[in-house]
N, C-alpha and C positions, 0 to 999 in steps of 0.2 A: 883457576885449577877448582875440580870438583870435591867437597867435603869428604870427607869417610865420617862413619862413625865405630864409636870406642868401643859399644857394647856390641856384642851378641846378638840383637834381637835388629828382628828386619827393622827398615825404612818405611813410615808411613808417608802414602803420597802425598802431594802438596793438595791435591782435587778436593780429597774425601772430607765432606759436610758433617755438623754436628748429628747426634745422636739424634735429633727430633726429624731431621730428613727421614732417617732411615724409619722412625717408626711407623708409619703408612705400609711399607714394605713389607714388615717382621709381620705385621698384621695378615698383611695376604697371604703371607706364606702358613703365616696360623691355621687358619680357615679350608688352606687345601690341605690340609693335614688333619680333618676332617676325620675323627671312625665311624666306619660304617655301624648303619642304623643308628648316629645319631642325631635329633629333632635341627633341621639349623634354625640361627637366630630369627625369635619374632614371631615361628610358631611352636605353637601347644596344643600335645590332646588332651582334651579335658570329657567330663560325662555330665549331661544339662542334668542340672536338681531342679529348676523352676522351670517351666513353658514360657514359650513370646508372652508377653502380655501387653494391653493396651499403647503401651507407650513405645512399643517392638524392642525389649530389649530381655534379653536370656537372663539367667545365671546358670554358670557353671563352675563347675570345682576340679581344676586342673589335677592329672597323674597322680601328681606327688601329696595331693592332701591337703597342702597347706593355709591354702585360702579358698575366698571364693571371688568370682569377678562376673563382670557384667555386660555383656558384649551387644551387639545389635547383627541382624540376621543379612549375612548380606546379598547386593542385588541379585550376584550370580547364587546364591545356593537359594532354591527355589522350592525343597523339600522341607515343610517346617520341621521344626524339632519339635519333638516330645522328653520328660523326662526319664532321665537314663539313656537316651542315646550318647554313643562318642560324636564327637564335634571335632574337627580342628579350627583352631582360634589364632588367629594371626593381628598382629598393629605394632605399630612402633613402638606404645606405652600402655602403660593399664586403662586411665582415660578414653585410649581411642583403640579398644578391639571390636573386631567381626569376629561373627563365627563366619568357616569360608567354604563350610562343608560339613555334611551327617555322610561319616563313615559307617557308623553300624545303629543300627534301627534295636532296639529294646523291645521292640512289640513289632515284628516284621509282617504281622497280619493284614498292616493298615497305611497308607501314607497320601501326604496331603501337600499338595501343591501350592503355596501361596504365595499373592502378591498384594502391594498396597494399593497400584491405580489399575486401569485395563488392563487386558493382556490379550493377545492373539501370534494365535496358531498362521503360520504364511510358510508355503511353500512357493518356490518358483518357477520349479519344471517337474516338480511331480505330485502326487497326489497324499491325502493324509486318512491315515487310517484307523480309527478307534476299536478295539477289538477287547473286549472282558470276557473270563470264566463263570461271572455272574452277571446282577444286574446292571443298568447301565441307564443313570438317573440324570437327567437334566431341569436346573431350577433357577430360576432367576426374580428377583425380585419386580420387576418394570416390564420386561418383552423379551420375547424367541421371535427371531427371523430370520426365514432359510428364504436365498437366490440360488434359483438354479436353473438351466438352459429345460433338463431334466430332472426326476424326481422321482425314486423308484422303493416303494415299503413293498417289505416282502419278510411276512411274520402268519405261526402258525392259530394264534387266536394277539386279535387286538381288541383295545379299550380302550374307548374315543367318553370323555364326562366334558362338558362344553358349555356353559351359558346361553353364550348368544353365539351363534354363528354368521357368517354372511360371507357366500361365496356368488364368485363372481368366474366367470368360465364361456369359450366359446361352445362347446359341446361336450356333455359329459358320458357315459355308456357303464351300462351298471350291465353284468355277465352274474347269475346268480343262479342255483339250484332253487333256492328257500327265502322270500323275505317280508320281515313282520313288522309293519309301522304301529304304534301304540300312544297316542298322545289324546290330547284335549280338545284341540281344533287343529283342522289343516284350512288353508286357504291357498288355493292356486288359481294364479291371471296368466292364462295363455292364449294368444292366437292362431291354435288349430290344438287340434287334441287327435292323436290316432290310437285306439287302442283295437290291438289284436288277437283274441282267445281263443282256446278249444272249449273251455267251458267257463260260466260266472257266475255267481253265488252274492246277492248283498242283501241285508235285514237290514231293516231300517223299525224304530221301535216306535217314533215318534211322526212325524210329519217329513217329506217328502214333497218340496218342489222343483216345480221345469219348466222356465218358462223361454219359449225360444220363438224365430220367427218362422220357421218351418222345421214339424216334425214328420218322418217318413219311418215308420215300421213295417219289419217285412220275417215275416217265418216264414221257411220251405213247410212246417207241416202243422203244429198247430200254435194260435196264439188265445191266450183265454186268461182272461178276464174275468173277475172273484171281490166280491166286497160285501158287505152287509149292504148298502146301498152306494147303487151306483147310479149319475149324473153323467148323459150324455147332451149336451148343450153345442145350440151353434145361432150363430146371428143370420145367415144367409138360408145356408143347404146344408144338408145330413143323408146322407146316400147310401144304403146299405145291399151291395148287390152280390145273390151268390144262384147257385144251379135250386140250392132250399135253404128254405129259412125259417123256426120253429120257435115259436112265441109263446111262452106259459110251459 
């Protein structure tokens, strides 16, 4: 026969465990009742007081302002923090904290993306465009290399300063209205030179020498040679042929 309780209190089921087994459930229920706007455990909002040092750590002050924490910038946070920035810090304890995001910048006029190792931007199915309202500068301590089946450059004005240039190609075309070359020395080695102009003017202040196997000069109107001293010599034959020859 089942026993009856002598008091008015309800009977406790026999399969209910002790209080230690209910503790995880109670903590879980308390976390579900967290008020809106409250920060989850392990994440705090802070202000950067000292920027990233050589060891990669930053000093931040939480919003409560009671202490200063040292944290390392997380790998996913590419934006370099600066003093005065509002950041988000997370970690299991004070000795292992990471700056996971820069929420607001104190100076939004400039931003720096920084990594410790090599950085690669890759688009597997689309293109990559870099656009800026101001100047765009590429700087490297070693080298800058570009490889592409086609390279296009369009600019109103270009300036190139190179100590030494080595160009190798199959064909070069220049279409310009005017060109100017200023230099101390020019050396051209060609298999064939073809020059077509409407007018040509050349001045040589000192010596001009021409060495050729055969020279053919033809003028449709007048050919004039004038000098203080003129020497015409030949080993075999000198021929002067014209309708009129004036000497003296």
